[in-house]
N, C-alpha and C positions, 0 to 999 in steps of 0.2 A: 393243852395249851390254847389259851384264849387268843383272839385276833389281836388284842393290844399287846400281848407278849410275843406274838408271832413275828410281827412286822419289824422290830428292831434286830431280833436275831436274824430274819431273812435279809435284812439291809447290810448287816455287818458281814455275813457270809458272802453275799454277792460282791461286796467291796473287795474281800479277800480273793475271789476268783479274778477280779479285774486286775489287782495289784499282782498276784501270782503270775499271770500272763504278761504284765508289764515288763518283767525281766527279759523275756523273750523279744519284745518288741523294742525295748532299748538296745539290746545287743544288736539287732538288725539295723536299727536307726543310726547308732553311733558310728556306723561305717561309712556313712557318708555326712552326718552333722556332727559338729562339736558337742560335747556334753551340755553347755549352756545354751548353746544355739538350739539343741534339742529341747530343753526345758523351755526356753522362750517360746518356741513353736507350739508346743502342747498347751503351755498356759495362757497364750494370747488366744487360742481357741477357747479354752476353759472361761477366760475373763469375758469375752464377748457372749457366750452362752449364759453364764451366771447372771451377768449385770442385766441382760435382756430379760431373763426369767424374773429377777428381782423387781425390775420396774413395773412388769406386768402383774405379779402377785402382791408386791407391797409398794406401791407408787409413793406412799407417804413416809416410807423409812429413810431416815437420815442418820449419819454417824455423828455422835455427839463429840464436841471437841475434847472433852475430858477422856474419851476412850479412844482417840486417835492414835496416841502413842502405843498403847497396849495392843490395839489391833494391828499397828503397822509391825510392831515387833514380832508378835505372834506369826503374822503373814510371812515375814521375812525369814524366820527360823524355820518355819514349817514348810516353805516353799523353795525360798532362794538357796538357804543354807543346807536344807536337806537334800535338794536335788544336784546341787554343786557336789556334794559328797557321794550321793548315790551313783549319779550317771558317771563321774570319773572312776568311781569305785568298781561298778560293773565293767567298765571299759578296761580296767587294768588286772581285775582278779577274776577268779571263776565264779560261775552263777551258784555253785554248791556253797562255796565259801561264803559268798555274800548272802546267801539264804540263812546260814547258821549264825552269823553276826546279828542280821536282822532279827532273829530269833531270841536275842538277848534283851529286846525291848520290853517285854512284860516284866522281867526281873528288874531291870532298870527303872521302870515306872513305879513299881511298887515300892522299891528303895527310895526313889525321888519323893514319892508320896509320903512316906514315913519320914523324911529327912526335912523337907519343906513344909508339909502340910500337917505334920502330926498324926497321921492316921495309922492305926496300929496294924501290924502284919498278923493276921490270923493263922492257925496251924493249916486251915485248909487252902488259903492263898499260897502259903510257903510249899505246901505239897503239890498244889497244882502247877506252880511254876517249876518246881523240880522236875516233875513229870514231863512238863513241856519242853525243857531243855533237853532231857534224855531223848524225847521223841524227835526233836530236830536233828540232834546227833546221828540217831540211828538213820535217818533219811539220806543224810549227806556223807556219813563217814566212809561208805564203800566206794566213793569216787576217788578217794585217795588225795583229795585237795585241802585236807584240815590244816596242814602245816603252813607256818607263816614263812615259806620260802622267800629268799630275797627278791625274786622275780615278781611275786605278788604281795609283797609287805606293804607298799604305799597304797595298793587298792584295798588292802583288808584294813588299813588305818582310815581310809576314806569312809568304809562301810562302818565303822565304829563312830565316826563322826556323824554319820546319817542316824545311826541308832540314838545317840545322845541329843540330836536335834529334834527327833520325833517326840521323845520324852518331854522335852521342855516346851515343845509345841503344845502338846496335850494338856500339860498342866496351865500354861497360860491362856489357853481357849477356855477353860472352865468358866471363869467369872463372867467371860463375854456371853456366854450361852444363857446367863440369868438375865441380861439386859436386852438382848436382841434375839431374833429368830434364828434358827439354824441357817436359812438360806442367806440371811443378812451376813451373819459371821463368816460363812463360806466365800461369799462374793467380796466383801472387803478385804479378807486375808489374801484371796487370789489376786486382787487388783495391787495391793502393796507389794506382794510377793513377785509378781510378774515384772512390776516396774523396776524392782531391785535387781532383776535378772539382766536387763538391757546392757548395763556397762560391761558385765562379764562376756556377753555373747559378741559385742563389738570387737573384741580383741582375739577372737577364735578365727580359725582358718578351717573352712568347710571344703569337703571334696564334692563339688556340684557335679562332677561327671559320674559319680556313683549314685546320685539321687535318681531313683526311679518309682514307678507306681507302688512297689512293695513297701519302700520307705514311706511314701506319702501316706499309705494306708494304715501303717503302723503308727505313725505320728497323729493322725485323725482319731484312732483308736485311744492313744494315749491322752489326747486332748479332750475327747468328749466321754469316754467311759471311766477311764482312770482318772482323770483330774475333775472335771465338772461333775459328774454323777457321784464319782467315788469320793471326793471330799465331803460333799453334801449328805451322803449316806453316812459316812463315817461319823461326822458331827452329830447327825441324828441319833445314830445307835450310841455314841458316847453320851448324850444327854439322857438316854432311857436307861443304859446299862452300867454308866460309870466309867471313868477314865481307865482304871485298872482291868475291868472285865473286857473292855472294847480293845485294849492294848494286847490282852492276852490272845485274842482272835488272829493277831498278826502271825502267830505261830502256824496259821494255816496256810500262809503264802508258800513255804517250801513244798507242801502237800500239792498244791495246785501246780507249782512249777514242775516237780517231778512227773506229774501225770501228763500234763501239756507236752512235756519234753518226750514223753513215750509215744503220743499221738503225732505230733508235729515233727520232731526231729528223729523218731525212731530209737530212742534211748531206752535201755532196758530197765524195767522196775522189779527190784528183788524183793524176796519175802521180807527181808529185814526192814526194808524201806516201807513197805505196807504195814508192818508192825509198828514202826514210828508213827505212822499217820494216824493209827488207831490210838496210840497213846496220848497223842496231841488232842484228838476229840475228847478223850476221857479227862485230860488235864483242864480243858475249858470248864467242866461240871465241877471238879474238885476245887477250882480256884474261885469258888463263891457263887456259881450260878444258882446251885441249889438254895443257898441262903437267900439270893436276891429274889427267887420266886416266892420263898416263904415269906420274906419280908413284905413282898407285894400284895400277898394274901391278907397279911395282918394290917395293912393300910387300908384295903378294902374294908375289913370288918371294923375298923375303927373309925373310918371316914378320914383319915389323914391324908392330907394333900401331899402329892409327890413333887419333890424338887427336881426338875428336870435335868440339872447338872449336878446332882447329888453324888458324891463318891460313896460307893457301895462299902458298907461295913457289916461284918458278921454280927 
């Protein structure tokens, strides 16, 4: 694998590690902060970091009026709406159930790409998605939390809301990546999304007596690594790999969550869960990574220019 190929894969893998650990951080943090107050805290940090970085790297970049609405809507869907659903969902349901629902994102993305963009679903994409769903199921099935019991039903619905939000965020972001740098897209979306969180946070009740340095540390991790760096790396990888391939990597999140739970919380990792993780890794290949690499080779041979936000087709 060449250096050019290595970086987008490394970036998307690192993002999945951050986001896999974020489930633990959210669980800890919502004990003191309301779901939207937590979202506001982490994205206020991310907004400051990203805006500062944008002014240093691209001082002349300005958001054009014609793109303001799309940038605002995508930011609100990808940040405000997504984290309204996810933070409330993680609070109300179990982490394992949340993981398997988030694992439906690649399937939903490919279907949405077919319905709204007319991109065909190849056999390798379909087979890869099927494998990834099986892998996620094997990871979480032994926890016994797959049923939609009444106690967790609202939380499960919230997680499905988060999954649909992420699909539409990914599709809306694609055209913006053709006109702005990845840093600019991430920054403007974060600013719009953070501003839209404020009204929700104002009406929440926080348990300030439960606030401690552990919670503060987790909020800082969520703000810097999971939000600022995470969103930037994800948009970068999506520009190089395509929206469907990047979304498929989201199935690595349950793998990270299970492993981190073993080391941090002392939870057991079964052989079935390990097999599920291996299936997910193989699913990434079958869902068109091999075709993407071959296509990139053909472009090099013919001198064809790569569209940075091109949706990968077999």
